[in-house]
C-alpha positions as CSV (number, residue, x, y, z in Angstrom):
1,M,20.8,35.7,-27.8
2,I,23.0,38.7,-28.3
3,K,25.8,38.8,-25.7
4,K,26.3,42.1,-23.8
5,T,29.4,44.3,-23.7
6,F,30.4,45.6,-20.2
7,Y,32.7,48.6,-19.9
8,F,34.3,49.5,-16.6
9,G,36.0,53.0,-16.6
10,N,36.1,53.6,-12.8
11,P,37.6,51.8,-9.8
12,V,35.5,48.7,-9.2
13,Y,35.5,45.3,-7.5
14,L,34.5,42.4,-9.7
15,S,33.8,39.1,-7.9
16,L,31.8,35.9,-8.4
17,K,28.8,34.7,-6.4
18,N,26.3,32.0,-7.4
19,A,27.5,32.1,-11.0
20,Q,26.7,35.8,-11.1
21,L,29.1,38.7,-11.7
22,V,29.1,40.9,-8.6
23,I,30.0,44.6,-9.2
24,K,30.9,46.8,-6.2
25,L,32.1,50.4,-6.1
26,P,35.1,50.6,-3.7
27,E,34.3,54.3,-2.7
28,V,30.9,53.1,-1.5
29,V,32.2,50.0,0.3
30,K,34.9,51.9,2.1
31,N,32.8,54.9,3.1
32,G,32.3,54.7,6.9
33,I,29.5,57.2,6.9
34,L,27.0,55.4,4.7
35,P,24.7,52.8,6.3
36,E,25.3,49.1,5.7
37,G,21.9,48.7,4.0
38,F,22.9,51.3,1.4
39,K,26.2,49.6,0.8
40,Q,24.5,46.3,0.2
41,K,22.0,47.8,-2.3
42,S,25.0,49.4,-4.1
43,E,26.0,45.9,-5.3
44,V,24.9,45.0,-8.8
45,T,24.8,41.4,-10.1
46,K,24.7,40.3,-13.7
47,P,24.5,36.7,-15.2
48,I,27.9,35.6,-16.5
49,E,26.3,33.8,-19.4
50,D,24.9,37.0,-20.7
51,I,28.3,38.6,-21.2
52,G,30.3,38.5,-24.4
53,V,32.9,41.3,-24.1
54,V,34.3,43.0,-21.0
55,V,36.4,46.2,-21.3
56,L,38.6,47.1,-18.3
57,D,39.7,50.7,-18.5
58,N,41.0,51.7,-15.1
59,K,44.2,50.8,-13.2
60,Q,42.2,50.5,-9.9
61,I,39.9,47.7,-11.1
62,T,40.1,44.5,-9.0
63,V,39.1,41.2,-10.6
64,T,39.0,37.9,-8.8
65,S,40.4,34.7,-10.4
66,G,36.9,33.2,-10.1
67,V,35.5,36.0,-12.3
68,L,38.2,35.4,-15.0
69,E,37.6,31.7,-14.9
70,A,33.8,32.1,-15.2
71,L,34.0,34.6,-18.0
72,L,36.5,32.5,-20.1
73,E,34.4,29.4,-19.5
74,N,31.5,31.2,-21.1
75,N,33.6,32.3,-24.1
76,C,33.9,35.9,-23.1
77,A,36.6,38.2,-24.5
78,I,38.3,40.4,-21.9
79,I,40.0,43.6,-23.1
80,T,42.4,45.6,-21.0
81,C,43.3,49.2,-21.8
82,D,46.4,51.3,-21.3
83,S,46.8,54.7,-19.6
84,K,45.4,56.4,-22.8
85,S,42.2,54.3,-22.6
86,M,43.3,52.4,-25.8
87,P,42.8,48.6,-25.8
88,V,46.2,47.0,-25.3
89,G,45.4,43.4,-24.2
90,L,43.0,40.6,-25.1
91,M,42.2,37.5,-23.1
92,L,40.4,34.6,-24.7
93,P,39.5,31.0,-23.6
94,L,42.0,28.3,-24.5
95,Y,39.2,26.2,-25.9
96,G,35.8,27.1,-27.0
97,N,34.6,24.0,-28.9
98,T,34.2,20.3,-28.1
99,T,35.9,19.2,-31.3
100,Q,38.7,21.7,-31.2
101,N,41.6,19.3,-31.9
102,E,39.8,18.0,-35.1
103,R,39.1,21.6,-36.2
104,F,42.6,22.7,-35.6
105,R,43.9,19.9,-37.8
106,Q,41.5,20.8,-40.6
107,Q,42.5,24.4,-40.4
108,L,46.2,23.5,-40.4
109,N,45.7,21.2,-43.4
110,A,43.9,23.8,-45.5
111,S,45.4,23.9,-49.0
112,L,47.0,27.0,-50.5
113,P,44.3,27.2,-53.3
114,L,41.6,27.2,-50.7
115,T,43.2,29.9,-48.5
116,K,43.7,32.0,-51.6
117,Q,40.1,31.6,-52.6
118,L,38.9,32.6,-49.1
119,W,41.1,35.7,-49.2
120,Q,39.6,36.6,-52.6
121,Q,36.1,36.4,-51.1
122,T,37.2,38.4,-48.1
123,V,38.8,41.2,-50.2
124,K,35.9,41.3,-52.6
125,Q,33.4,41.8,-49.8
126,K,35.5,44.3,-48.0
127,I,35.8,46.5,-51.1
128,E,32.1,46.2,-51.8
129,N,31.3,47.3,-48.2
130,Q,33.7,50.2,-48.5
131,A,32.0,51.3,-51.7
132,A,28.7,51.2,-49.9
133,V,30.0,53.4,-47.1
134,L,31.4,55.9,-49.6
135,Q,28.1,55.9,-51.5
136,R,26.2,56.5,-48.3
137,C,28.5,59.4,-47.3
138,S,28.8,61.0,-50.7
139,G,25.4,60.2,-52.2
140,E,27.1,59.0,-55.4
141,E,27.8,55.5,-56.9
142,I,31.5,54.6,-56.5
143,K,31.9,52.8,-59.8
144,C,35.7,52.3,-59.7
145,M,35.5,50.4,-56.4
146,R,32.7,48.2,-57.7
147,I,34.9,47.4,-60.7
148,W,37.9,46.6,-58.4
149,A,35.7,44.3,-56.3
150,A,34.6,42.4,-59.3
151,D,38.2,42.1,-60.6
152,V,39.7,40.6,-57.4
153,K,41.4,37.3,-58.3
154,S,42.3,34.3,-56.2
155,G,44.8,35.5,-53.5
156,D,44.4,39.1,-54.8
157,P,47.8,39.1,-56.7
158,D,47.1,42.6,-58.1
159,N,46.7,44.0,-54.5
160,L,43.3,45.6,-55.3
161,E,42.7,45.7,-51.6
162,A,45.4,48.3,-51.2
163,R,44.3,50.3,-54.3
164,A,40.7,50.4,-53.0
165,A,41.9,51.4,-49.5
166,A,44.0,54.3,-50.9
167,Y,40.9,55.7,-52.8
168,Y,38.6,55.0,-49.9
169,W,40.5,56.8,-47.2
170,K,41.3,59.7,-49.5
171,N,37.6,60.3,-50.0
172,L,35.9,59.2,-46.8
173,F,36.8,62.0,-44.4
174,E,37.0,65.6,-45.6
175,I,39.6,66.5,-43.1
176,E,42.8,68.3,-44.1
177,G,45.9,66.2,-43.6
178,F,44.0,63.1,-42.7
179,T,45.5,59.7,-43.8
180,R,44.7,56.4,-42.3
181,D,47.6,55.8,-39.9
182,R,47.5,54.2,-36.4
183,E,49.5,57.1,-35.0
184,G,47.9,59.7,-37.3
185,I,45.6,62.6,-36.5
186,P,42.0,62.1,-35.3
187,P,39.7,60.4,-36.1
188,N,42.4,57.7,-36.3
189,N,42.1,57.4,-32.5
190,L,38.4,56.5,-32.9
191,L,39.1,54.0,-35.7
192,N,41.9,52.4,-33.6
193,Y,39.5,52.0,-30.7
194,G,36.6,50.6,-32.8
195,Y,38.9,48.2,-34.6
196,A,40.2,46.9,-31.3
197,I,36.7,46.1,-30.2
198,L,35.8,44.5,-33.5
199,R,39.0,42.4,-33.4
200,A,38.1,41.1,-30.0
201,V,34.6,40.1,-31.2
202,V,36.0,38.3,-34.2
203,A,38.7,36.6,-32.2
204,R,36.1,35.4,-29.7
205,G,34.0,34.1,-32.6
206,L,36.9,32.1,-34.0
207,V,37.6,30.5,-30.7
208,V,33.9,29.6,-30.2
209,S,34.0,28.0,-33.7
210,G,37.1,25.9,-32.6
211,L,39.6,27.7,-34.8
212,L,43.1,29.1,-34.1
213,P,43.0,32.9,-34.3
214,T,46.8,33.0,-34.8
215,L,46.9,31.0,-38.1
216,G,45.7,33.4,-40.9
217,I,44.6,32.8,-44.4
218,H,46.5,35.8,-45.6
219,H,48.2,37.7,-42.7
220,H,51.3,35.9,-41.5
221,N,53.1,38.3,-39.3
222,R,55.3,36.2,-37.0
223,Y,54.6,38.6,-34.1
224,N,50.9,38.7,-34.5
225,A,48.8,36.4,-32.3
226,Y,45.6,37.2,-34.1
227,C,46.3,36.9,-37.9
228,L,43.1,35.0,-38.7
229,A,41.1,37.6,-36.7
230,D,42.7,40.3,-38.7
231,D,41.8,38.5,-41.9
232,I,38.1,37.8,-41.1
233,M,37.4,41.2,-39.7
234,E,38.2,43.0,-42.9
235,P,34.7,43.0,-44.4
236,Y,33.4,44.2,-41.0
237,R,35.8,47.2,-40.8
238,P,33.5,49.4,-42.9
239,Y,30.8,49.2,-40.2
240,V,33.3,50.8,-37.8
241,D,34.2,53.4,-40.4
242,D,30.5,54.2,-40.9
243,L,30.0,54.6,-37.2
244,V,33.1,56.9,-36.8
245,Y,32.0,58.9,-39.9
246,G,28.7,59.6,-38.1
247,I,30.5,60.7,-34.9
248,V,32.7,63.1,-36.9
249,K,29.7,64.5,-38.8
250,S,27.7,65.0,-35.6
251,G,29.8,68.0,-34.7
252,I,31.0,66.8,-31.3
253,G,34.7,67.0,-30.5
254,Y,36.5,63.8,-31.4
255,E,40.1,64.8,-30.6
256,V,39.9,62.9,-27.3
257,L,38.1,59.6,-26.6
258,T,35.4,60.9,-24.3
259,K,33.0,58.7,-22.3
260,E,30.3,59.5,-24.8
261,I,32.4,58.5,-27.8
262,K,33.5,55.3,-26.1
263,G,29.9,54.5,-25.4
264,R,29.0,54.8,-29.1
265,L,32.0,52.7,-30.2
266,L,31.2,50.0,-27.6
267,S,27.9,49.6,-29.5
268,I,29.8,47.9,-32.3
269,P,28.9,44.3,-31.3
270,T,25.2,45.2,-31.5
271,L,25.3,47.1,-34.8
272,D,22.7,45.9,-37.3
273,V,24.2,44.1,-40.3
274,V,22.7,42.1,-43.1
275,I,24.1,38.6,-43.6
276,S,22.5,35.9,-45.8
277,G,19.7,38.3,-46.5
278,K,18.7,38.7,-42.9
279,R,19.3,41.4,-40.3
280,S,21.4,40.4,-37.4
281,P,23.5,42.0,-34.6
282,L,27.1,42.2,-35.7
283,M,28.3,39.8,-33.0
284,I,25.8,37.1,-34.1
285,A,26.8,37.7,-37.7
286,V,30.5,37.2,-36.8
287,G,29.5,33.8,-35.4
288,Q,27.9,32.9,-38.7
289,T,31.1,34.0,-40.5
290,T,33.4,32.0,-38.3
291,A,31.2,28.9,-38.5
292,S,31.2,29.1,-42.3
293,L,35.0,29.4,-42.2
294,Y,35.2,26.2,-40.3
295,K,32.9,24.5,-42.8
296,C,35.2,25.7,-45.6
297,F,38.1,24.2,-43.9
298,S,36.2,20.9,-43.4
299,G,35.0,20.8,-47.1
300,E,31.3,21.4,-46.3
301,L,31.2,24.8,-47.9
302,R,33.1,26.7,-50.5
303,R,32.0,30.2,-49.6
304,L,32.3,32.4,-46.5
305,S,29.2,34.1,-45.1
306,Y,30.0,37.8,-44.9
307,P,27.8,40.8,-44.2
308,E,26.6,43.0,-47.1
309,M,26.1,46.7,-46.6
């Protein structure tokens, strides 16, 4: 079953009762004019086990310790946002698999040739998905990117990922002065937000599969707690790019992250993707990818399962 994404952008009380998430609006609870019956009906309950991602985007949100415990025990990713509504923090369960110690050891003992081959597969699929997005947007076959994808070697020593990215961003958005930069002009703000949601989904999938999100197969930044998530999310990034492209082309203002735009970006976990020849929601596909990654570490598989656009 596809897990749900809950976004809270207003002051709210989140508590736990009978294994259910109880949602209360403080302005209703504190209102002395409204009748008690109305106040009780204003409470909303949701099953904890149905929730996969929670986004907290208001400084006046109150969350009980019981809610946090229940969400994490059910392998939920909890995202907190800053004053600009950009995701700034991510909370994940410490354990998400019954054989976690064994899986950690297999991940830690992965050989260099194996990690290089896994990175080769990752870069190849990322470039192919980027080429598919460009073709969809321009209506033309992007032959150079298809060639680069086919030429990726173990470990990507020629850095074809960077070459493809430079071409990709130069041709995706027809916006004067646009370059892909975290601090750059819009729609970089939309891309940042979408990638943060995607990163949380991937990190959650890694934990559920009993893997360490910190230990990457390519990224090794000493200050990055989610190197493996950043590796595995690469072929999924074009799905975010395609969604942002659609928002830009729709003609609505995208200089500011409005409630409408956030709503569309929060649909990322439920986007349709094709993996292993079958359609699947993105969050389910991520679970298949992270499960295949563990099997590569354990020696059961030699190829990662990635989505194809």
